[in-house]
C-alpha positions as CSV (number, residue, x, y, z in Angstrom):
1,K,35.9,142.1,106.3
2,Y,38.8,143.1,108.6
3,T,38.3,142.9,112.3
4,S,40.9,143.6,114.9
5,T,41.5,145.2,118.2
6,T,44.6,146.9,119.5
7,E,45.4,147.0,123.2
8,N,48.5,149.2,122.9
9,K,49.1,151.6,120.1
10,N,52.9,151.9,120.0
11,S,54.7,154.0,117.5
12,D,57.7,151.6,117.3
13,Y,55.8,149.0,115.3
14,S,52.5,148.2,113.6
15,L,50.8,144.8,113.4
16,H,48.4,143.6,110.7
17,I,46.7,140.2,110.3
18,Y,44.8,139.0,107.3
19,P,42.5,137.4,106.2
20,N,40.2,138.0,109.1
21,P,38.1,135.9,109.5
22,A,40.3,133.1,108.3
23,S,40.0,129.3,107.9
24,D,43.3,127.9,106.4
25,F,46.1,130.4,107.2
26,I,46.8,133.9,108.4
27,N,49.5,136.3,107.3
28,I,50.9,138.4,110.1
29,S,52.9,141.4,109.0
30,F,54.5,144.1,111.1
31,D,56.8,147.0,110.5
32,L,59.5,147.7,113.0
33,K,61.0,151.1,113.4
34,T,63.9,149.9,115.6
35,D,66.1,146.9,116.0
36,T,64.4,144.8,118.6
37,K,63.7,141.3,119.9
38,V,60.2,140.2,118.8
39,K,57.9,137.5,120.1
40,L,54.7,136.5,118.3
41,E,52.2,134.3,120.2
42,I,48.7,133.0,119.5
43,Y,46.2,132.4,122.3
44,N,42.8,130.8,122.2
45,G,39.7,132.5,123.6
46,A,40.3,130.9,127.0
47,G,43.7,132.6,127.2
48,Q,45.7,129.5,126.7
49,L,48.9,129.8,124.7
50,I,48.5,127.8,121.4
51,D,51.9,128.5,119.8
52,I,54.9,130.8,119.7
53,L,55.0,131.8,116.1
54,S,58.3,133.6,116.3
55,E,60.9,134.6,118.8
56,E,63.9,136.4,117.3
57,Q,66.0,139.6,117.1
58,L,64.9,141.6,114.1
59,L,66.2,144.6,112.2
60,P,64.0,147.6,111.4
61,G,61.7,147.2,108.4
62,K,58.8,145.1,107.2
63,H,58.5,141.6,108.3
64,S,55.8,138.9,107.7
65,R,55.0,135.4,108.9
66,N,52.5,132.9,107.5
67,Y,50.8,130.6,110.0
68,N,48.7,127.5,109.2
69,I,45.5,127.6,111.2
70,S,43.6,124.8,109.5
71,G,44.0,122.5,112.5
72,L,42.6,124.9,115.0
73,P,39.0,124.8,116.1
74,S,36.7,127.6,115.1
75,G,36.6,130.5,117.6
76,V,38.2,133.8,118.6
77,Y,42.0,133.9,119.0
78,M,44.5,136.6,119.9
79,V,47.8,137.2,118.2
80,I,50.2,139.1,120.4
81,L,53.3,140.9,119.3
82,K,55.8,141.6,122.1
83,T,58.8,143.8,121.9
84,K,61.1,145.5,124.4
85,T,58.9,148.7,124.1
86,G,55.5,147.1,124.4
87,T,52.8,144.7,123.4
88,E,50.2,144.8,120.7
89,T,47.2,142.4,120.5
90,K,45.0,141.6,117.5
91,K,41.8,139.6,117.6
92,I,41.2,137.1,114.8
93,I,38.3,134.9,114.0
94,I,38.9,131.3,112.8
95,G,35.9,129.6,111.3
């Protein structure tokens, strides 16, 4: 089952996270249409920053990051992709 929400549908990138729900790891993939600085963050359900997964300048194309979530408590988390043109948020369930 794939569950996600998008706050901002921006044509400059697309964000995908799987598996969802997850227990050991998540794979975060995104496709950039332009050269841009990218920041990937994960927040818990209370809105607290858990980790900055990536913060770098990237070229156009497909990119992916794996993140170990086995140490995180069960719950709902948000993965946020920030670029110079906008922000996209996906909800993930860790259990």
